[in-house]
TIVO-2410 file (N, C-alpha, C; in nm, 3 decimals):
# residues 173
REC num residu      c1      c2      c3 atome chaine
REC   1      M   0.845   1.642  -0.276     N      A
REC   1      M   0.690   1.608  -0.236    CA      A
REC   1      M   0.700   1.461  -0.214     C      A
REC   2      I   0.643   1.405  -0.104     N      A
REC   2      I   0.599   1.274  -0.096    CA      A
REC   2      I   0.460   1.249  -0.094     C      A
REC   3      I   0.404   1.160  -0.173     N      A
REC   3      I   0.269   1.121  -0.190    CA      A
REC   3      I   0.271   0.989  -0.138     C      A
REC   4      A   0.172   0.932  -0.051     N      A
REC   4      A   0.165   0.808  -0.007    CA      A
REC   4      A   0.024   0.766  -0.067     C      A
REC   5      V   0.019   0.652  -0.124     N      A
REC   5      V  -0.103   0.576  -0.175    CA      A
REC   5      V  -0.125   0.455  -0.100     C      A
REC   6      W  -0.235   0.430  -0.033     N      A
REC   6      W  -0.234   0.311   0.024    CA      A
REC   6      W  -0.392   0.247   0.011     C      A
REC   7      G  -0.381   0.118   0.029     N      A
REC   7      G  -0.502   0.028   0.034    CA      A
REC   7      G  -0.460  -0.116   0.048     C      A
REC   8      L  -0.565  -0.199   0.086     N      A
REC   8      L  -0.539  -0.329   0.128    CA      A
REC   8      L  -0.500  -0.404   0.016     C      A
REC   9      T  -0.469  -0.538   0.000     N      A
REC   9      T  -0.432  -0.624  -0.101    CA      A
REC   9      T  -0.521  -0.619  -0.194     C      A
REC  10      G  -0.480  -0.581  -0.335     N      A
REC  10      G  -0.573  -0.589  -0.434    CA      A
REC  10      G  -0.651  -0.466  -0.471     C      A
REC  11      A  -0.623  -0.366  -0.392     N      A
REC  11      A  -0.690  -0.254  -0.402    CA      A
REC  11      A  -0.654  -0.131  -0.522     C      A
REC  12      G  -0.551  -0.175  -0.560     N      A
REC  12      G  -0.486  -0.101  -0.677    CA      A
REC  12      G  -0.383   0.004  -0.659     C      A
REC  13      K  -0.340  -0.011  -0.523     N      A
REC  13      K  -0.250   0.125  -0.491    CA      A
REC  13      K  -0.107   0.110  -0.573     C      A
REC  14      N  -0.059   0.005  -0.617     N      A
REC  14      N   0.047   0.004  -0.696    CA      A
REC  14      N   0.021   0.057  -0.837     C      A
REC  15      T  -0.094   0.018  -0.886     N      A
REC  15      T  -0.127   0.075  -1.016    CA      A
REC  15      T  -0.153   0.225  -1.026     C      A
REC  16      L  -0.216   0.297  -0.922     N      A
REC  16      L  -0.240   0.429  -0.895    CA      A
REC  16      L  -0.114   0.483  -0.879     C      A
REC  17      G  -0.030   0.426  -0.777     N      A
REC  17      G   0.100   0.496  -0.745    CA      A
REC  17      G   0.184   0.509  -0.869     C      A
REC  18      K   0.179   0.404  -0.941     N      A
REC  18      K   0.280   0.412  -1.071    CA      A
REC  18      K   0.230   0.539  -1.159     C      A
REC  19      L   0.099   0.526  -1.179     N      A
REC  19      L   0.034   0.631  -1.274    CA      A
REC  19      L   0.073   0.783  -1.230     C      A
REC  20      I   0.059   0.807  -1.080     N      A
REC  20      I   0.089   0.911  -1.033    CA      A
REC  20      I   0.228   0.951  -1.064     C      A
REC  21      A   0.325   0.870  -1.034     N      A
REC  21      A   0.466   0.883  -1.027    CA      A
REC  21      A   0.511   0.923  -1.185     C      A
REC  22      E   0.447   0.859  -1.288     N      A
REC  22      E   0.483   0.861  -1.410    CA      A
REC  22      E   0.416   1.022  -1.458     C      A
REC  23      K   0.305   1.052  -1.425     N      A
REC  23      K   0.255   1.169  -1.452    CA      A
REC  23      K   0.324   1.302  -1.400     C      A
REC  24      L   0.375   1.277  -1.255     N      A
REC  24      L   0.451   1.394  -1.201    CA      A
REC  24      L   0.595   1.392  -1.228     C      A
REC  25      G   0.637   1.270  -1.280     N      A
REC  25      G   0.791   1.255  -1.296    CA      A
REC  25      G   0.859   1.233  -1.178     C      A
REC  26      Y   0.791   1.144  -1.085     N      A
REC  26      Y   0.855   1.135  -0.945    CA      A
REC  26      Y   0.892   0.982  -0.951     C      A
REC  27      T   0.961   0.931  -0.850     N      A
REC  27      T   1.015   0.805  -0.841    CA      A
REC  27      T   0.895   0.725  -0.762     C      A
REC  28      H   0.862   0.586  -0.813     N      A
REC  28      H   0.772   0.522  -0.738    CA      A
REC  28      H   0.847   0.423  -0.650     C      A
REC  29      V   0.815   0.429  -0.523     N      A
REC  29      V   0.881   0.352  -0.411    CA      A
REC  29      V   0.778   0.249  -0.366     C      A
REC  30      C   0.805   0.131  -0.393     N      A
REC  30      C   0.724   0.019  -0.355    CA      A
REC  30      C   0.786  -0.116  -0.314     C      A
REC  31      P   0.872  -0.104  -0.215     N      A
REC  31      P   0.919  -0.224  -0.177    CA      A
REC  31      P   0.822  -0.332  -0.111     C      A
REC  32      T   0.821  -0.453  -0.129     N      A
REC  32      T   0.724  -0.536  -0.051    CA      A
REC  32      T   0.782  -0.656  -0.003     C      A
REC  33      F   0.693  -0.684   0.119     N      A
REC  33      F   0.715  -0.808   0.176    CA      A
REC  33      F   0.737  -0.928   0.095     C      A
REC  34      K   0.649  -0.939   0.003     N      A
REC  34      K   0.630  -1.045  -0.122    CA      A
REC  34      K   0.783  -1.059  -0.150     C      A
REC  35      E   0.848  -0.938  -0.214     N      A
REC  35      E   0.993  -0.947  -0.259    CA      A
REC  35      E   1.084  -1.012  -0.152     C      A
REC  36      V   1.090  -0.952  -0.024     N      A
REC  36      V   1.156  -1.006   0.084    CA      A
REC  36      V   1.136  -1.165   0.113     C      A
REC  37      A   1.018  -1.199   0.106     N      A
REC  37      A   0.978  -1.332   0.134    CA      A
REC  37      A   1.033  -1.411   0.020     C      A
REC  38      K   1.035  -1.390  -0.085     N      A
REC  38      K   1.083  -1.470  -0.207    CA      A
REC  38      K   1.251  -1.471  -0.194     C      A
REC  39      E   1.296  -1.362  -0.163     N      A
REC  39      E   1.455  -1.358  -0.153    CA      A
REC  39      E   1.498  -1.467  -0.031     C      A
REC  40      E   1.401  -1.470   0.073     N      A
REC  40      E   1.431  -1.554   0.179    CA      A
REC  40      E   1.399  -1.694   0.155     C      A
REC  41      G   1.331  -1.709   0.049     N      A
REC  41      G   1.299  -1.847  -0.002    CA      A
REC  41      G   1.174  -1.910   0.091     C      A
REC  42      V   1.091  -1.819   0.118     N      A
REC  42      V   0.959  -1.873   0.195    CA      A
REC  42      V   0.838  -1.790   0.145     C      A
REC  43      S   0.724  -1.849   0.178     N      A
REC  43      S   0.598  -1.798   0.116    CA      A
REC  43      S   0.569  -1.657   0.200     C      A
REC  44      L   0.495  -1.565   0.123     N      A
REC  44      L   0.451  -1.449   0.190    CA      A
REC  44      L   0.392  -1.452   0.320     C      A
REC  45      M   0.290  -1.557   0.324     N      A
REC  45      M   0.227  -1.587   0.450    CA      A
REC  45      M   0.313  -1.631   0.565     C      A
REC  46      E   0.401  -1.724   0.526     N      A
REC  46      E   0.509  -1.778   0.632    CA      A
REC  46      E   0.602  -1.651   0.684     C      A
REC  47      F   0.649  -1.569   0.576     N      A
REC  47      F   0.722  -1.465   0.611    CA      A
REC  47      F   0.654  -1.353   0.695     C      A
REC  48      Q   0.533  -1.318   0.689     N      A
REC  48      Q   0.445  -1.235   0.775    CA      A
REC  48      Q   0.427  -1.318   0.907     C      A
REC  49      K   0.427  -1.460   0.914     N      A
REC  49      K   0.432  -1.514   1.052    CA      A
REC  49      K   0.554  -1.477   1.138     C      A
REC  50      I   0.667  -1.510   1.059     N      A
REC  50      I   0.809  -1.490   1.107    CA      A
REC  50      I   0.804  -1.334   1.164     C      A
REC  51      A   0.763  -1.237   1.076     N      A
REC  51      A   0.761  -1.104   1.112    CA      A
REC  51      A   0.675  -1.067   1.233     C      A
REC  52      G   0.578  -1.132   1.250     N      A
REC  52      G   0.486  -1.116   1.358    CA      A
REC  52      G   0.558  -1.145   1.490     C      A
REC  53      K   0.653  -1.233   1.491     N      A
REC  53      K   0.728  -1.283   1.608    CA      A
REC  53      K   0.873  -1.195   1.609     C      A
REC  54      D   0.921  -1.163   1.505     N      A
REC  54      D   1.049  -1.069   1.502    CA      A
REC  54      D   1.027  -0.943   1.469     C      A
REC  55      H   1.005  -0.845   1.532     N      A
REC  55      H   0.964  -0.702   1.510    CA      A
REC  55      H   1.071  -0.642   1.452     C      A
REC  56      R   1.210  -0.686   1.460     N      A
REC  56      R   1.316  -0.626   1.373    CA      A
REC  56      R   1.301  -0.633   1.239     C      A
REC  57      I   1.220  -0.718   1.188     N      A
REC  57      I   1.209  -0.736   1.029    CA      A
REC  57      I   1.128  -0.636   0.984     C      A
REC  58      D   1.017  -0.571   1.051     N      A
REC  58      D   0.935  -0.464   1.000    CA      A
REC  58      D   1.023  -0.331   1.034     C      A
REC  59      K   1.098  -0.306   1.138     N      A
REC  59      K   1.167  -0.199   1.156    CA      A
REC  59      K   1.280  -0.183   1.070     C      A
REC  60      K   1.360  -0.286   1.009     N      A
REC  60      K   1.454  -0.274   0.916    CA      A
REC  60      K   1.387  -0.233   0.781     C      A
REC  61      F   1.266  -0.294   0.746     N      A
REC  61      F   1.198  -0.271   0.632    CA      A
REC  61      F   1.169  -0.121   0.622     C      A
REC  62      D   1.122  -0.061   0.738     N      A
REC  62      D   1.084   0.079   0.746    CA      A
REC  62      D   1.192   0.175   0.743     C      A
REC  63      D   1.309   0.134   0.805     N      A
REC  63      D   1.425   0.205   0.786    CA      A
REC  63      D   1.472   0.225   0.650     C      A
REC  64      L   1.470   0.106   0.579     N      A
REC  64      L   1.498   0.101   0.442    CA      A
REC  64      L   1.400   0.210   0.342     C      A
REC  65      L   1.281   0.180   0.379     N      A
REC  65      L   1.177   0.272   0.321    CA      A
REC  65      L   1.193   0.428   0.336     C      A
REC  66      K   1.231   0.469   0.465     N      A
REC  66      K   1.262   0.604   0.490    CA      A
REC  66      K   1.378   0.654   0.420     C      A
REC  67      K   1.477   0.579   0.420     N      A
REC  67      K   1.614   0.616   0.335    CA      A
REC  67      K   1.582   0.626   0.195     C      A
REC  68      E   1.488   0.541   0.132     N      A
REC  68      E   1.462   0.542  -0.019    CA      A
REC  68      E   1.382   0.680  -0.039     C      A
REC  69      C   1.307   0.717   0.056     N      A
REC  69      C   1.218   0.817   0.038    CA      A
REC  69      C   1.280   0.962   0.076     C      A
REC  70      S   1.383   0.953   0.146     N      A
REC  70      S   1.459   1.071   0.195    CA      A
REC  70      S   1.496   1.189   0.085     C      A
REC  71      R   1.506   1.150  -0.049     N      A
REC  71      R   1.544   1.234  -0.165    CA      A
REC  71      R   1.419   1.307  -0.191     C      A
REC  72      G   1.299   1.266  -0.155     N      A
REC  72      G   1.175   1.337  -0.176    CA      A
REC  72      G   1.123   1.306  -0.323     C      A
REC  73      D   1.030   1.382  -0.361     N      A
REC  73      D   0.968   1.360  -0.493    CA      A
REC  73      D   0.931   1.223  -0.539     C      A
REC  74      C   0.851   1.149  -0.456     N      A
REC  74      C   0.821   1.022  -0.481    CA      A
REC  74      C   0.686   0.975  -0.449     C      A
REC  75      V   0.634   0.876  -0.493     N      A
REC  75      V   0.505   0.811  -0.465    CA      A
REC  75      V   0.530   0.688  -0.396     C      A
REC  76      V   0.477   0.665  -0.273     N      A
REC  76      V   0.505   0.552  -0.190    CA      A
REC  76      V   0.372   0.462  -0.186     C      A
REC  77      T   0.398   0.335  -0.205     N      A
REC  77      T   0.271   0.232  -0.210    CA      A
REC  77      T   0.291   0.119  -0.129     C      A
REC  78      T   0.355   0.145   0.001     N      A
REC  78      T   0.378   0.027   0.099    CA      A
REC  78      T   0.261   0.045   0.208     C      A
REC  79      W   0.250  -0.057   0.266     N      A
REC  79      W   0.151  -0.076   0.376    CA      A
REC  79      W   0.150   0.026   0.478     C      A
REC  80      L   0.282   0.069   0.526     N      A
REC  80      L   0.273   0.167   0.626    CA      A
REC  80      L   0.327   0.318   0.597     C      A
REC  81      G   0.356   0.325   0.455     N      A
REC  81      G   0.386   0.442   0.402    CA      A
REC  81      G   0.309   0.573   0.472     C      A
REC  82      P   0.190   0.562   0.463     N      A
REC  82      P   0.099   0.693   0.531    CA      A
REC  82      P   0.141   0.724   0.665     C      A
REC  83      W   0.187   0.619   0.742     N      A
REC  83      W   0.220   0.642   0.886    CA      A
REC  83      W   0.365   0.647   0.918     C      A
REC  84      M   0.450   0.608   0.832     N      A
REC  84      M   0.592   0.602   0.842    CA      A
REC  84      M   0.667   0.725   0.808     C      A
REC  85      L   0.599   0.786   0.697     N      A
REC  85      L   0.669   0.898   0.639    CA      A
REC  85      L   0.572   1.023   0.670     C      A
REC  86      D   0.660   1.147   0.638     N      A
REC  86      D   0.600   1.269   0.664    CA      A
REC  86      D   0.537   1.305   0.507     C      A
REC  87      A   0.442   1.216   0.470     N      A
REC  87      A   0.394   1.262   0.334    CA      A
REC  87      A   0.323   1.369   0.341     C      A
REC  88      D   0.318   1.441   0.222     N      A
REC  88      D   0.250   1.579   0.168    CA      A
REC  88      D   0.094   1.542   0.155     C      A
REC  89      V   0.078   1.448   0.091     N      A
REC  89      V  -0.043   1.396   0.043    CA      A
REC  89      V  -0.061   1.250   0.082     C      A
REC  90      R  -0.183   1.210   0.128     N      A
REC  90      R  -0.211   1.057   0.172    CA      A
REC  90      R  -0.346   1.030   0.113     C      A
REC  91      I  -0.334   0.927   0.023     N      A
REC  91      I  -0.480   0.881  -0.048    CA      A
REC  91      I  -0.480   0.751  -0.011     C      A
REC  92      K  -0.609   0.700   0.015     N      A
REC  92      K  -0.658   0.572   0.045    CA      A
REC  92      K  -0.742   0.523  -0.081     C      A
REC  93      L  -0.706   0.405  -0.112     N      A
REC  93      L  -0.796   0.324  -0.195    CA      A
REC  93      L  -0.872   0.208  -0.131     C      A
REC  94      F  -1.004   0.210  -0.150     N      A
REC  94      F  -1.070   0.103  -0.090    CA      A
REC  94      F  -1.143   0.039  -0.214     C      A
REC  95      V  -1.169  -0.111  -0.194     N      A
REC  95      V  -1.223  -0.174  -0.286    CA      A
REC  95      V  -1.312  -0.282  -0.226     C      A
REC  96      P  -1.440  -0.320  -0.276     N      A
REC  96      P  -1.499  -0.429  -0.210    CA      A
REC  96      P  -1.426  -0.569  -0.217     C      A
REC  97      D  -1.416  -0.637  -0.095     N      A
REC  97      D  -1.348  -0.759  -0.079    CA      A
REC  97      D  -1.370  -0.871  -0.191     C      A
REC  98      G  -1.480  -0.878  -0.256     N      A
REC  98      G  -1.492  -0.965  -0.362    CA      A
REC  98      G  -1.421  -0.915  -0.485     C      A
REC  99      E  -1.408  -0.786  -0.517     N      A
REC  99      E  -1.348  -0.739  -0.637    CA      A
REC  99      E  -1.188  -0.760  -0.599     C      A
REC 100      R  -1.152  -0.731  -0.482     N      A
REC 100      R  -0.995  -0.777  -0.440    CA      A
REC 100      R  -0.954  -0.899  -0.460     C      A
REC 101      A  -1.048  -0.993  -0.429     N      A
REC 101      A  -1.021  -1.137  -0.435    CA      A
REC 101      A  -1.023  -1.164  -0.589     C      A
REC 102      R  -1.090  -1.109  -0.655     N      A
REC 102      R  -1.100  -1.129  -0.814    CA      A
REC 102      R  -0.966  -1.096  -0.883     C      A
REC 103      R  -0.923  -0.986  -0.829     N      A
REC 103      R  -0.807  -0.918  -0.897    CA      A
REC 103      R  -0.683  -1.011  -0.849     C      A
REC 104      I  -0.664  -1.041  -0.728     N      A
REC 104      I  -0.567  -1.122  -0.684    CA      A
REC 104      I  -0.571  -1.265  -0.742     C      A
REC 105      A  -0.690  -1.333  -0.743     N      A
REC 105      A  -0.695  -1.451  -0.808    CA      A
REC 105      A  -0.644  -1.452  -0.952     C      A
REC 106      G  -0.663  -1.349  -1.032     N      A
REC 106      G  -0.610  -1.336  -1.173    CA      A
REC 106      G  -0.456  -1.314  -1.151     C      A
REC 107      R  -0.419  -1.204  -1.060     N      A
REC 107      R  -0.280  -1.171  -1.063    CA      A
REC 107      R  -0.192  -1.283  -1.025     C      A
REC 108      D  -0.229  -1.357  -0.902     N      A
REC 108      D  -0.150  -1.457  -0.861    CA      A
REC 108      D  -0.196  -1.599  -0.876     C      A
REC 109      K  -0.279  -1.619  -0.975     N      A
REC 109      K  -0.312  -1.755  -1.033    CA      A
REC 109      K  -0.374  -1.839  -0.925     C      A
REC 110      M  -0.462  -1.776  -0.851     N      A
REC 110      M  -0.525  -1.858  -0.734    CA      A
REC 110      M  -0.674  -1.876  -0.792     C      A
REC 111      T  -0.752  -1.967  -0.709     N      A
REC 111      T  -0.895  -1.965  -0.740    CA      A
REC 111      T  -0.951  -1.863  -0.656     C      A
REC 112      P  -1.068  -1.807  -0.691     N      A
REC 112      P  -1.133  -1.704  -0.619    CA      A
REC 112      P  -1.151  -1.737  -0.471     C      A
REC 113      E  -1.176  -1.864  -0.441     N      A
REC 113      E  -1.188  -1.901  -0.294    CA      A
REC 113      E  -1.050  -1.880  -0.218     C      A
REC 114      E  -0.945  -1.944  -0.295     N      A
REC 114      E  -0.809  -1.913  -0.243    CA      A
REC 114      E  -0.781  -1.767  -0.212     C      A
REC 115      A  -0.804  -1.692  -0.309     N      A
REC 115      A  -0.776  -1.547  -0.317    CA      A
REC 115      A  -0.862  -1.479  -0.200     C      A
REC 116      M  -0.969  -1.515  -0.188     N      A
REC 116      M  -1.054  -1.468  -0.061    CA      A
REC 116      M  -1.005  -1.498   0.071     C      A
REC 117      K  -0.947  -1.633   0.078     N      A
REC 117      K  -0.888  -1.663   0.213    CA      A
REC 117      K  -0.743  -1.610   0.215     C      A
REC 118      H  -0.687  -1.579   0.118     N      A
REC 118      H  -0.555  -1.520   0.110    CA      A
REC 118      H  -0.573  -1.377   0.158     C      A
REC 119      I  -0.667  -1.281   0.112     N      A
REC 119      I  -0.666  -1.149   0.140    CA      A
REC 119      I  -0.746  -1.123   0.297     C      A
REC 120      T  -0.826  -1.223   0.322     N      A
REC 120      T  -0.861  -1.224   0.457    CA      A
REC 120      T  -0.754  -1.228   0.550     C      A
REC 121      E  -0.675  -1.346   0.550     N      A
REC 121      E  -0.569  -1.375   0.634    CA      A
REC 121      E  -0.470  -1.262   0.635     C      A
REC 122      R  -0.434  -1.211   0.532     N      A
REC 122      R  -0.340  -1.110   0.513    CA      A
REC 122      R  -0.385  -0.989   0.574     C      A
REC 123      D  -0.491  -0.944   0.562     N      A
REC 123      D  -0.558  -0.819   0.613    CA      A
REC 123      D  -0.574  -0.833   0.758     C      A
REC 124      E  -0.609  -0.947   0.824     N      A
REC 124      E  -0.611  -0.980   0.961    CA      A
REC 124      E  -0.471  -0.969   1.012     C      A
REC 125      N  -0.376  -1.046   0.950     N      A
REC 125      N  -0.232  -1.054   1.009    CA      A
REC 125      N  -0.181  -0.914   1.014     C      A
REC 126      N  -0.171  -0.835   0.899     N      A
REC 126      N  -0.128  -0.708   0.900    CA      A
REC 126      N  -0.189  -0.601   1.007     C      A
REC 127      T  -0.331  -0.615   1.000     N      A
REC 127      T  -0.391  -0.514   1.104    CA      A
REC 127      T  -0.335  -0.560   1.242     C      A
REC 128      K  -0.321  -0.665   1.277     N      A
REC 128      K  -0.275  -0.708   1.415    CA      A
REC 128      K  -0.123  -0.677   1.426     C      A
REC 129      R  -0.049  -0.727   1.347     N      A
REC 129      R   0.090  -0.689   1.355    CA      A
REC 129      R   0.121  -0.547   1.362     C      A
REC 130      Y   0.059  -0.460   1.284     N      A
REC 130      Y   0.085  -0.326   1.284    CA      A
REC 130      Y   0.057  -0.246   1.412     C      A
REC 131      G  -0.061  -0.307   1.466     N      A
REC 131      G  -0.125  -0.281   1.578    CA      A
REC 131      G  -0.029  -0.305   1.700     C      A
REC 132      D   0.036  -0.435   1.696     N      A
REC 132      D   0.116  -0.476   1.799    CA      A
REC 132      D   0.258  -0.392   1.802     C      A
REC 133      V   0.311  -0.385   1.674     N      A
REC 133      V   0.461  -0.343   1.647    CA      A
REC 133      V   0.443  -0.171   1.670     C      A
REC 134      Y   0.360  -0.133   1.618     N      A
REC 134      Y   0.364   0.028   1.614    CA      A
REC 134      Y   0.246   0.100   1.669     C      A
REC 135      N   0.155   0.029   1.725     N      A
REC 135      N   0.031   0.083   1.771    CA      A
REC 135      N  -0.063   0.162   1.662     C      A
REC 136      I  -0.051   0.123   1.546     N      A
REC 136      I  -0.116   0.182   1.432    CA      A
REC 136      I  -0.245   0.108   1.392     C      A
REC 137      D  -0.357   0.165   1.379     N      A
REC 137      D  -0.467   0.111   1.341    CA      A
REC 137      D  -0.490   0.136   1.200     C      A
REC 138      I  -0.452   0.045   1.103     N      A
REC 138      I  -0.459   0.067   0.966    CA      A
REC 138      I  -0.596   0.064   0.914     C      A
REC 139      T  -0.706   0.045   0.985     N      A
REC 139      T  -0.824   0.062   0.960    CA      A
REC 139      T  -0.893   0.213   0.988     C      A
REC 140      N  -0.810   0.275   1.050     N      A
REC 140      N  -0.872   0.439   1.071    CA      A
REC 140      N  -0.816   0.512   0.960     C      A
REC 141      N  -0.919   0.597   0.915     N      A
REC 141      N  -0.894   0.671   0.799    CA      A
REC 141      N  -0.867   0.817   0.824     C      A
REC 142      D  -0.836   0.843   0.950     N      A
REC 142      D  -0.806   0.978   0.994    CA      A
REC 142      D  -0.678   1.038   0.929     C      A
REC 143      V  -0.576   0.949   0.881     N      A
REC 143      V  -0.452   1.004   0.837    CA      A
REC 143      V  -0.470   1.071   0.681     C      A
REC 144      F  -0.575   1.019   0.613     N      A
REC 144      F  -0.571   1.045   0.476    CA      A
REC 144      F  -0.647   1.159   0.445     C      A
REC 145      D  -0.594   1.212   0.336     N      A
REC 145      D  -0.660   1.356   0.269    CA      A
REC 145      D  -0.768   1.303   0.188     C      A
REC 146      A  -0.776   1.187   0.138     N      A
REC 146      A  -0.908   1.135   0.044    CA      A
REC 146      A  -0.895   0.979   0.056     C      A
REC 147      C  -1.039   0.943   0.047     N      A
REC 147      C  -1.053   0.795   0.030    CA      A
REC 147      C  -1.131   0.774  -0.083     C      A
REC 148      L  -1.067   0.702  -0.187     N      A
REC 148      L  -1.129   0.686  -0.326    CA      A
REC 148      L  -1.186   0.535  -0.346     C      A
REC 149      N  -1.294   0.519  -0.409     N      A
REC 149      N  -1.346   0.397  -0.431    CA      A
REC 149      N  -1.286   0.343  -0.554     C      A
REC 150      G  -1.181   0.261  -0.554     N      A
REC 150      G  -1.110   0.185  -0.656    CA      A
REC 150      G  -1.220   0.078  -0.722     C      A
REC 151      G  -1.335   0.057  -0.664     N      A
REC 151      G  -1.433  -0.045  -0.726    CA      A
REC 151      G  -1.518   0.011  -0.828     C      A
REC 152      I  -1.535   0.135  -0.834     N      A
REC 152      I  -1.619   0.217  -0.931    CA      A
REC 152      I  -1.547   0.302  -1.023     C      A
REC 153      Y  -1.417   0.352  -0.991     N      A
REC 153      Y  -1.343   0.430  -1.084    CA      A
REC 153      Y  -1.244   0.344  -1.141     C      A
REC 154      N  -1.209   0.373  -1.259     N      A
REC 154      N  -1.099   0.290  -1.321    CA      A
REC 154      N  -0.960   0.364  -1.305     C      A
REC 155      P  -0.844   0.292  -1.318     N      A
REC 155      P  -0.722   0.373  -1.293    CA      A
REC 155      P  -0.698   0.505  -1.343     C      A
REC 156      Q  -0.749   0.551  -1.465     N      A
REC 156      Q  -0.734   0.678  -1.521    CA      A
REC 156      Q  -0.816   0.782  -1.451     C      A
REC 157      Q  -0.940   0.740  -1.414     N      A
REC 157      Q  -1.034   0.828  -1.342    CA      A
REC 157      Q  -0.969   0.844  -1.198     C      A
REC 158      L  -0.914   0.742  -1.140     N      A
REC 158      L  -0.854   0.762  -1.001    CA      A
REC 158      L  -0.719   0.849  -1.019     C      A
REC 159      L  -0.664   0.847  -1.131     N      A
REC 159      L  -0.540   0.935  -1.141    CA      A
REC 159      L  -0.585   1.065  -1.156     C      A
REC 160      A  -0.688   1.108  -1.229     N      A
REC 160      A  -0.727   1.239  -1.252    CA      A
REC 160      A  -0.779   1.294  -1.124     C      A
REC 161      I  -0.848   1.215  -1.038     N      A
REC 161      I  -0.916   1.258  -0.901    CA      A
REC 161      I  -0.799   1.293  -0.808     C      A
REC 162      S  -0.686   1.200  -0.820     N      A
REC 162      S  -0.573   1.210  -0.741    CA      A
REC 162      S  -0.492   1.335  -0.766     C      A
REC 163      L  -0.480   1.377  -0.881     N      A
REC 163      L  -0.407   1.481  -0.933    CA      A
REC 163      L  -0.477   1.598  -0.893     C      A
REC 164      E  -0.595   1.603  -0.880     N      A
REC 164      E  -0.679   1.728  -0.828    CA      A
REC 164      E  -0.662   1.733  -0.682     C      A
REC 165      I  -0.651   1.626  -0.618     N      A
REC 165      I  -0.637   1.622  -0.483    CA      A
REC 165      I  -0.514   1.678  -0.442     C      A
REC 166      I  -0.391   1.636  -0.506     N      A
REC 166      I  -0.271   1.681  -0.487    CA      A
REC 166      I  -0.258   1.831  -0.520     C      A
REC 167      K  -0.323   1.870  -0.625     N      A
REC 167      K  -0.301   2.017  -0.653    CA      A
REC 167      K  -0.378   2.101  -0.557     C      A
REC 168      Q  -0.495   2.056  -0.497     N      A
REC 168      Q  -0.590   2.122  -0.391    CA      A
REC 168      Q  -0.500   2.144  -0.263     C      A
REC 169      K  -0.420   2.023  -0.241     N      A
REC 169      K  -0.347   2.025  -0.122    CA      A
REC 169      K  -0.222   2.098  -0.121     C      A
REC 170      T  -0.151   2.077  -0.226     N      A
REC 170      T  -0.014   2.138  -0.229    CA      A
REC 170      T   0.008   2.250  -0.318     C      A
REC 171      G  -0.083   2.271  -0.403     N      A
REC 171      G  -0.083   2.388  -0.499    CA      A
REC 171      G  -0.014   2.333  -0.624     C      A
REC 172      K   0.039   2.207  -0.628     N      A
REC 172      K   0.135   2.171  -0.746    CA      A
REC 172      K   0.061   2.079  -0.830     C      A
REC 173      S   0.074   2.074  -0.960     N      A
REC 173      S  -0.002   2.003  -1.053    CA      A
REC 173      S   0.105   1.932  -1.167     C      A
***
């Protein structure tokens, strides 16, 4: 079974994905552009600009994602997982922008203002790029089985809700 957990930067998708994977004994699959940018020796935002001009970067990243998930029994927390994979369950996390910025500021050692600028730029860049490259609208919720507010529920509550969604959709717990 493949479970895709999605959310914008700072929504908590990796935290929830890891918890679900641990609970179910699945692999947590979460390759990121941030890791690739670091390997390339450029900032994340610079790498995203490069990817905006060279669509082969996204295609290569997606091929690696599909290969990694081909064994099944995984929880995927990448930006395009819900659209790239034939996931059995798709869960979206949403969190108010101010809370996402606060989380990113703490995680990435930025000021709150820098973090807000970062998430705004990143959201805009990714929304445009994925629309251009794949004709995917990441703001459209139609592909999701559930949309959960990560701003009001803590990770353990989100885990419990997600496990119930997985159980209801697949019959597995």
